[in-house]
C-alpha positions as CSV (number, residue, x, y, z in Angstrom):
1,X,13.3,3.6,4.8
2,X,11.3,3.4,8.0
3,X,7.5,2.8,7.8
4,X,5.0,2.5,10.7
5,X,4.4,-1.0,12.1
6,X,1.1,-2.2,10.8
7,X,1.7,-5.9,11.6
8,X,-0.9,-6.2,14.4
9,X,-3.6,-4.3,12.7
10,X,-4.6,-6.6,9.9
11,X,-5.1,-10.4,10.1
12,X,-4.8,-12.8,7.2
13,X,-7.7,-12.4,4.8
14,X,-8.2,-8.7,5.7
15,X,-8.9,-6.1,3.0
16,X,-6.8,-2.9,3.3
17,X,-8.2,0.2,1.6
18,X,-5.5,2.8,0.7
19,X,-5.4,6.1,-1.0
20,X,-2.3,6.4,-3.2
21,X,-0.4,9.5,-4.3
22,X,2.1,8.7,-7.0
23,X,5.1,10.9,-7.9
24,X,5.6,12.0,-4.3
25,X,8.9,13.4,-3.2
26,X,9.5,10.2,-1.1
27,X,7.8,7.0,-0.1
28,X,5.8,7.0,3.1
29,X,2.7,5.8,4.8
30,X,0.4,8.2,6.6
31,X,-2.3,6.9,9.0
32,X,-5.4,9.0,9.9
33,X,-9.0,8.6,10.9
34,X,-9.8,8.6,7.2
35,X,-7.6,5.5,6.6
36,X,-4.2,4.8,5.1
37,X,-2.5,7.1,2.6
38,X,0.5,5.8,0.8
39,X,2.7,8.2,-1.1
40,X,5.1,6.7,-3.6
41,X,7.8,8.3,-5.7
42,X,7.0,5.9,-8.6
43,X,5.0,7.1,-11.6
44,X,1.6,5.5,-12.3
45,X,2.9,3.9,-15.5
46,X,3.0,0.2,-16.4
47,X,2.0,-0.7,-12.8
48,X,5.1,0.8,-11.2
49,X,3.1,2.8,-8.6
50,X,1.0,-0.3,-7.8
51,X,4.1,-2.4,-7.3
52,X,5.7,0.3,-5.1
53,X,2.6,0.5,-2.9
54,X,2.5,-3.3,-2.6
55,X,6.2,-3.3,-1.6
56,X,5.8,-0.6,1.0
57,X,2.6,-2.1,2.5
58,X,4.3,-5.5,2.7
59,X,7.3,-4.0,4.5
60,X,5.0,-2.2,7.0
61,X,3.0,-5.3,7.6
62,X,6.0,-7.6,8.0
63,X,4.8,-9.8,5.2
64,X,6.3,-11.0,1.9
65,X,4.9,-8.9,-0.9
66,X,3.6,-12.1,-2.6
67,X,0.9,-12.2,0.2
68,X,-0.6,-8.9,-0.8
69,X,-3.0,-9.0,-3.7
70,X,-4.5,-5.9,-5.4
71,X,-8.2,-6.7,-5.7
72,X,-9.6,-3.3,-6.7
73,X,-8.3,0.0,-8.1
74,X,-5.6,-1.0,-10.6
75,X,-5.9,2.4,-12.3
76,X,-7.4,4.4,-9.5
77,X,-6.0,6.3,-6.5
78,X,-8.3,4.4,-4.2
79,X,-7.1,0.8,-4.0
80,X,-8.0,-2.3,-2.0
81,X,-5.4,-5.0,-1.1
82,X,-6.1,-8.4,0.4
83,X,-3.7,-10.3,2.6
84,X,-3.6,-13.9,1.4
């Protein structure tokens, strides 16, 4: 799956705010003036949607997913990830 290249937008230590839509028809990232929206096909059960968002963001940023840490929004649609 092809995602937009976000590698030059966020330095190490940056916090990335995203709005998540679980149970979407396909995984994708949308960028707008309001911020990042990540749509994932995973259901929001047992952390599956959070892990899918982490995987997708890591791929778009060109980072290993171990460098992305969910710091806020474990059970909310609005999440904040930090690049370690």
